[in-house]
C-alpha positions as CSV (number, residue, x, y, z in Angstrom):
1,M,46.1,-83.1,123.0
2,K,46.9,-80.7,125.8
3,I,45.9,-77.3,126.7
4,T,48.3,-75.3,129.4
5,V,47.4,-72.3,131.1
6,A,50.5,-70.5,131.8
7,T,50.0,-67.3,134.0
8,V,52.2,-65.4,136.5
9,K,49.4,-63.2,137.0
10,P,46.6,-65.9,137.6
11,F,42.9,-65.7,136.2
12,A,40.2,-65.6,138.7
13,P,39.7,-69.2,140.1
14,A,36.1,-69.3,138.3
15,A,38.1,-68.4,134.8
16,V,40.5,-71.3,135.4
17,Q,37.8,-73.7,136.0
18,K,35.7,-72.7,132.9
19,I,39.0,-73.1,130.8
20,K,39.3,-76.6,132.5
21,E,35.8,-77.7,131.9
22,T,35.9,-76.4,128.2
23,A,39.0,-78.3,127.4
24,E,38.2,-81.6,129.3
25,D,34.6,-81.5,127.9
26,S,36.1,-81.4,124.2
27,G,38.5,-84.2,125.0
28,Y,41.5,-82.2,125.8
29,E,44.0,-82.6,128.5
30,F,44.5,-79.7,131.0
31,A,47.3,-78.1,132.8
32,L,48.1,-75.3,135.0
33,L,51.2,-73.1,135.8
34,E,50.3,-70.1,138.1
35,K,52.7,-67.7,139.9
36,Y,55.8,-69.1,138.6
37,E,58.9,-67.7,139.8
38,N,61.5,-68.4,137.0
39,Q,61.2,-68.0,133.0
40,S,62.5,-71.4,133.0
41,D,59.2,-72.8,134.5
42,F,57.4,-71.4,131.6
43,I,59.8,-72.8,129.1
44,E,59.6,-76.2,130.6
45,A,55.8,-75.8,130.4
46,A,56.1,-74.9,126.6
47,K,58.0,-78.3,126.0
48,N,55.0,-80.5,127.1
49,T,51.8,-79.1,125.6
50,D,50.1,-78.5,122.4
51,A,48.7,-75.0,123.1
52,L,49.3,-72.1,125.6
53,I,46.9,-69.8,127.1
54,I,48.9,-66.7,128.4
55,R,48.0,-63.2,129.9
56,S,51.1,-60.8,130.1
57,D,53.5,-63.4,130.3
58,K,56.6,-63.1,128.2
59,A,56.5,-65.5,125.4
60,T,60.1,-65.1,124.2
61,K,62.2,-66.6,121.5
62,E,63.4,-69.3,124.0
63,V,59.8,-70.2,125.0
64,L,58.5,-70.6,121.5
65,E,61.4,-72.6,120.4
66,A,61.2,-74.7,123.5
67,G,57.9,-75.9,122.1
68,G,59.6,-77.8,119.4
69,D,57.3,-79.6,116.9
70,R,54.4,-80.1,119.6
71,L,53.5,-76.5,120.3
72,K,51.2,-75.5,117.8
73,I,49.0,-72.3,119.0
74,I,49.4,-69.7,121.8
75,V,46.5,-67.5,122.7
76,R,47.1,-64.2,124.5
77,A,43.8,-63.8,126.6
78,G,43.3,-60.0,126.0
79,A,43.8,-57.7,123.1
80,G,47.6,-56.5,123.5
81,Y,50.1,-59.2,122.2
82,D,53.3,-57.3,122.3
83,N,54.6,-59.7,125.0
84,I,54.9,-62.5,122.5
85,D,57.7,-62.6,119.8
86,L,55.8,-63.2,116.7
87,E,58.7,-63.5,114.6
88,A,59.9,-66.4,116.5
89,A,56.4,-67.8,116.7
90,S,56.2,-67.8,112.7
91,K,59.7,-69.4,112.3
92,N,58.6,-72.2,114.5
93,G,55.3,-72.8,112.9
94,I,53.0,-71.4,115.9
95,V,49.9,-69.5,115.4
96,V,49.5,-66.6,117.7
97,M,46.0,-65.4,118.6
98,N,44.4,-62.6,121.0
99,T,41.0,-62.3,122.1
100,P,39.9,-58.9,121.1
101,G,37.0,-57.1,122.8
102,Q,36.7,-59.8,125.5
103,N,38.4,-57.3,128.0
104,S,37.2,-54.1,126.7
105,N,34.3,-53.2,129.1
106,A,36.5,-53.7,132.0
107,V,39.3,-51.5,130.5
108,A,36.6,-48.9,129.5
109,E,35.1,-48.6,133.1
110,L,38.6,-48.5,134.5
111,A,39.5,-45.4,132.2
112,L,36.4,-43.5,133.4
113,G,36.9,-44.5,137.0
114,L,40.3,-42.9,137.0
115,M,39.0,-40.0,135.3
116,V,36.4,-39.5,138.0
117,F,39.2,-40.4,140.8
118,T,41.3,-37.8,139.4
119,A,38.8,-34.9,138.8
120,R,37.6,-35.4,142.5
121,G,41.2,-34.9,143.8
122,K,41.7,-38.7,144.5
123,Y,38.8,-38.2,147.1
124,N,41.0,-36.2,149.3
125,G,38.1,-34.4,151.1
126,K,38.6,-31.1,149.1
127,S,36.5,-29.5,146.1
128,G,37.3,-31.2,142.9
129,S,35.5,-30.9,139.4
130,E,33.0,-32.8,137.6
131,L,33.3,-34.4,134.0
132,K,30.1,-33.1,132.6
133,G,30.7,-30.5,129.8
134,K,34.5,-31.4,129.5
135,K,36.1,-32.5,126.4
136,L,37.4,-36.0,126.3
137,G,39.7,-37.0,123.5
138,I,40.2,-40.8,122.6
139,H,43.3,-41.6,121.2
140,A,42.6,-44.9,118.8
141,Y,39.0,-45.7,118.4
142,G,38.9,-49.5,118.8
143,H,36.6,-51.9,121.0
144,V,37.9,-50.0,124.1
145,G,38.0,-46.4,122.6
146,K,34.3,-46.9,121.6
147,L,33.1,-48.1,124.9
148,V,34.9,-45.3,126.6
149,A,33.1,-42.9,124.2
150,N,29.7,-44.5,125.1
151,I,30.4,-44.0,128.7
152,A,31.7,-40.7,128.6
153,K,28.5,-39.4,126.8
154,G,26.5,-40.7,129.7
155,F,28.5,-38.5,132.0
156,G,27.7,-35.4,129.8
157,M,31.1,-35.2,128.3
158,E,31.9,-33.9,124.8
159,V,33.8,-36.8,123.1
160,F,36.3,-36.4,120.3
161,A,38.3,-39.2,118.6
162,F,41.4,-39.7,116.4
163,D,42.2,-43.0,114.8
164,A,44.3,-43.1,111.4
165,F,43.0,-46.5,110.6
166,V,39.1,-45.9,111.6
167,P,37.0,-44.0,108.8
168,K,35.4,-40.8,110.2
169,E,32.0,-42.0,109.1
170,I,32.1,-45.0,111.6
171,I,33.4,-42.7,114.4
172,E,30.7,-40.1,114.1
173,A,27.8,-42.7,113.6
174,D,28.4,-43.2,117.4
175,G,27.9,-39.5,118.1
176,V,31.8,-38.8,118.4
177,K,33.5,-36.0,116.6
178,A,36.2,-37.3,114.5
179,L,39.4,-35.4,114.2
180,D,42.1,-35.3,111.4
181,S,45.2,-35.7,113.6
182,A,46.5,-36.3,117.1
183,D,47.8,-32.7,117.4
184,E,44.2,-31.5,116.9
185,L,42.8,-34.2,119.6
186,Y,45.5,-32.9,122.1
187,S,44.8,-29.3,121.6
188,I,41.4,-29.4,122.1
189,C,40.7,-32.0,124.7
190,Q,41.0,-31.5,128.6
191,Y,41.2,-35.3,129.0
192,V,42.7,-37.7,126.8
193,S,42.4,-41.5,127.0
194,L,44.7,-43.6,125.3
195,H,44.2,-46.8,123.8
196,I,47.1,-47.2,121.1
197,P,49.2,-50.5,120.8
198,A,52.7,-50.4,121.5
199,N,54.7,-51.0,118.4
200,E,57.7,-49.2,116.5
201,D,55.4,-46.4,115.5
202,T,54.0,-45.5,118.8
203,K,56.8,-46.2,121.3
204,E,57.4,-42.9,123.2
205,S,55.2,-41.0,120.8
206,I,53.2,-39.5,123.8
207,D,55.8,-36.8,124.2
208,Y,56.4,-33.4,125.4
209,E,55.5,-31.8,122.1
210,L,52.2,-33.5,121.9
211,L,51.2,-33.2,125.5
212,S,52.1,-29.4,125.9
213,K,49.4,-28.7,123.3
214,M,46.6,-29.7,126.0
215,P,44.5,-27.2,127.4
216,E,44.7,-25.8,131.1
217,G,43.6,-28.5,133.7
218,A,45.0,-31.5,131.4
219,T,44.8,-35.0,132.3
220,L,46.1,-37.9,130.7
221,I,44.7,-41.4,131.4
222,N,46.8,-44.5,130.1
223,T,45.1,-47.7,130.2
224,A,47.4,-49.0,127.0
225,R,50.8,-49.7,127.2
226,K,53.7,-47.9,129.4
227,E,55.8,-48.1,126.3
228,V,54.0,-45.5,124.4
229,I,54.6,-42.8,127.0
230,H,58.0,-41.0,126.7
231,E,58.6,-40.7,130.5
232,E,61.4,-38.2,130.6
233,E,59.6,-35.8,128.6
234,V,56.2,-36.1,130.6
235,L,58.3,-35.4,133.7
236,K,59.5,-32.2,131.7
237,L,56.0,-31.2,131.3
238,M,54.7,-31.8,134.7
239,A,57.6,-29.7,136.2
240,E,56.6,-26.9,133.9
241,R,52.8,-27.3,134.3
242,E,51.3,-27.3,137.7
243,D,48.0,-28.1,136.0
244,F,48.9,-31.3,134.4
245,K,47.8,-35.0,135.8
246,Y,49.1,-38.3,134.8
247,V,47.1,-41.3,135.9
248,S,47.8,-44.8,134.4
249,D,47.1,-48.6,135.5
250,I,50.4,-49.2,134.1
251,A,53.2,-48.3,136.4
252,P,55.8,-46.3,134.6
253,D,59.5,-47.1,134.6
254,K,60.0,-43.8,136.6
255,K,57.3,-44.4,139.0
256,A,59.3,-43.4,142.0
257,E,60.4,-40.1,140.4
258,F,56.8,-39.4,139.3
259,E,55.4,-39.9,142.8
260,E,58.4,-38.0,144.5
261,K,58.0,-35.0,142.7
262,F,54.2,-34.9,141.7
263,A,52.6,-36.9,144.4
264,D,49.1,-34.9,144.1
265,R,49.2,-35.2,140.4
266,V,49.7,-38.7,139.5
267,F,48.3,-42.0,140.2
268,F,49.2,-45.6,139.2
269,T,47.5,-48.6,140.1
270,P,49.6,-51.3,142.1
271,K,49.3,-53.5,139.0
272,K,47.8,-53.4,135.7
273,M,43.9,-53.3,136.4
274,G,42.3,-53.2,133.3
275,A,41.2,-56.7,132.8
276,Q,40.9,-57.4,136.3
277,T,37.3,-58.0,136.7
278,V,35.5,-61.4,137.2
279,E,33.8,-60.9,134.0
280,A,36.5,-59.9,131.8
281,N,38.7,-62.8,133.1
282,L,35.7,-65.3,132.3
283,N,35.2,-63.7,129.0
284,A,38.9,-63.8,127.9
285,A,39.4,-67.1,129.5
286,L,36.4,-68.8,127.7
287,A,37.2,-67.2,124.5
288,S,40.9,-68.5,124.6
289,A,39.6,-72.0,125.1
290,K,37.3,-72.0,122.5
291,Q,39.6,-70.5,120.0
292,I,42.2,-73.2,120.7
293,I,39.6,-75.9,120.2
294,N,38.2,-74.5,117.0
295,F,41.6,-74.2,115.7
296,F,42.5,-77.8,116.2
297,E,38.8,-79.0,115.2
298,N,38.2,-76.9,112.3
299,G,41.3,-75.1,111.2
300,D,39.9,-71.7,112.3
301,T,42.7,-68.9,112.5
302,T,40.2,-66.0,112.5
303,F,42.1,-64.1,115.4
304,Q,45.6,-65.0,114.2
305,V,48.1,-62.1,114.5
306,N,51.0,-63.5,112.9
307,K,51.7,-64.8,109.6
């Protein structure tokens, strides 16, 4: 049995070594495909393995069909899995898993770091503002949202959350005020941190109507997915409101336009940074390898995301 790590954006070397050791200690062959330049390289790798570990790589229908009868499982090292064609995976009998929670602390710390960076004027030497006493809205209260709330309370922020799928009592047990709607969240909070997935219901849902409700001095922090942002409408809002700031670790499609028009009020990291810590790399890498081995040895499908 063979486990292949296929990543355009490589894991940290220590994480790769841990996957290799975990696989080989359990009697599995290990293969590595890093920084590949063509999707055809990924497709070729899928033909010759029993399991794949990926990050943000595009596991398209072509990749999954190339796996033939051999490829049985693909694990996305991270929480989001919108880069995998779930329908094609299911049709080809491939189990798809993610590793929820393994990158959560890294993403949460980044979200707060972006808030501080923005509040202090991107460290431009001028007077900024403090987070203490400000209202923070958390849009989606999953693994990351919960950690963001915990860290933000340490800053002395007043924390609110909206999540249609998490009971209010669970949110409020953490000392966070649960709200009834996204409209209410955005109307109250000066800072909103996005943690929603990208799906048919959420794509371009962060739009002019919603963001225009935010109070003066508003900042939107996106460490989720770029697809949830309606870029044209955010550009429109920023042209109308000189107080509005937008920061993200996912560069928007209209990055050049945002930076040209609003250079002092936007910031986008050079690449997606949420999981870019040694600890997150190790956590997600080890979880991926262990889930694959547990799947083959025990039939465990605990983290399966397709049917």
